N, C-alpha and C positions, 0 to 999 in steps of 0.2 A: 287107316290112312297114315302114310308115312309123313313125318315132319322133316323137311330138308333144312340143313344148316350148313354153314361154311366151315365146320369143323372136320376132324378126321374120322367121325362116326356119324351114323344116321340113326336117329330115334324112329324106330319102326312102329308098326301098328300097336295100339293099346290092346293087350291080351288080358283076358280075365284069369286071375289066379284061381286055379281049381280047388285050392285048399280053402281059401277064405272068401272068394268071390270078388276080391277087390282087383281093380285094373293094375296091370304092371306094364312096363315099358321094355321092349326088346331093343338092345343096342347092338348094331352090327357095323362092320367096316364099310367104308365107301367102295362102291363097285363101279365098273365102267359105265354101266346103265345110268348111274346117278349124275354123270357129268352135265347133261343138258339141264335137269332140274336145278342142280346147284348153280350153274351158270346163270340161269333165269333169276334165281334168288339173288345172286350177287348183283346182277344188272338192275334189279328192282330197288336196290339200296341207293340212297343218296350218296354223292361223292364224299361228303363228310363222314357219314356212317361207314362207308367202305374203308376210308382212311383209318378211322378209329377202331374198327372191328377187325380188319384184315391186316393192315400195316401197323405194326406196333410203333407208337410214337418214339422218335429218336430221343434218347435221353442224353447221350453223350456221343460225340463224333470222335473217333479214334484217329491216331496218327496214320493208321493204314488207310483210312478213307481219304485223308489229306494227301498221302503219297499217290494214291490212285487217281485222284483228281489232278495232281500235278503231272502225272504221266500222260493223262488225257489232254491237258492243256499243251504240254510239250509236243505230243504227237500231232495235234491239230495245227499248231503253229508251224511245225516242220513241214507239213503238207500244204502250207500256204493259206490256210483259213484265216479269215480276218476277225471272225468272232465265233463264240460258241454260246449257246443258251438253251433255255428250256423253260417249261412251266412248273411251278410248284403250287401246291395247295395253299391258299391264303392262310389256313389255320396251322400249318406246318412251321411253327416258329423255329424249332431247332435247324431245319434245312435253310430258312431265310438267314439265320445267324451264320451258319456255315458258309453260305454263298457270299455274304458280305465280307466275311473274314478272309475270304480268298479273292477279294477284288471284284466280285460280281456286282453289277448294278441291278437294283430292283425297280420294276415299273409295273404299271397296270398291264394285264394280259388282254389281248384282243378277244379272248375266248370267254370273258365274263369275270364277275367280281369274285368268284370262288378261287380264282387262280392268280398268281403273281408271276410275272416274267422275270427270269434272271438271265443276265447276259454279260459276257466278259469279252471286251474287245482285245484281240490278240495283236493288232497292229500298233498298239501303244506299248511302251516300255513298262513291264511289270516291276513293282517294287520288291 
């Protein structure tokens, strides 16, 4: 029986080693047919586990990310948007710090306690 994982390989059936009779594990590349079982596996994980397992925690936010956010804010403002926002995992401290440092207000998300709402008003003068 194959063991599904969110890695770049699949641990396939345990095969008995013909030399000494001990089980061995065959490792193979992920194939198109693995998409559904892997998707089901990922969906079975909690939001926190997905974050910790699939999304590497952000250790440092670079100047490039700040420039990208600045361009996004400038474009949204130029198009007449009054605010931009999104939801961030409550455990994602680096992202919350990043958002605060760029003028975003943090509040409770309407989607539950595992999320924090970040929002930047564009109709106010930015510092």
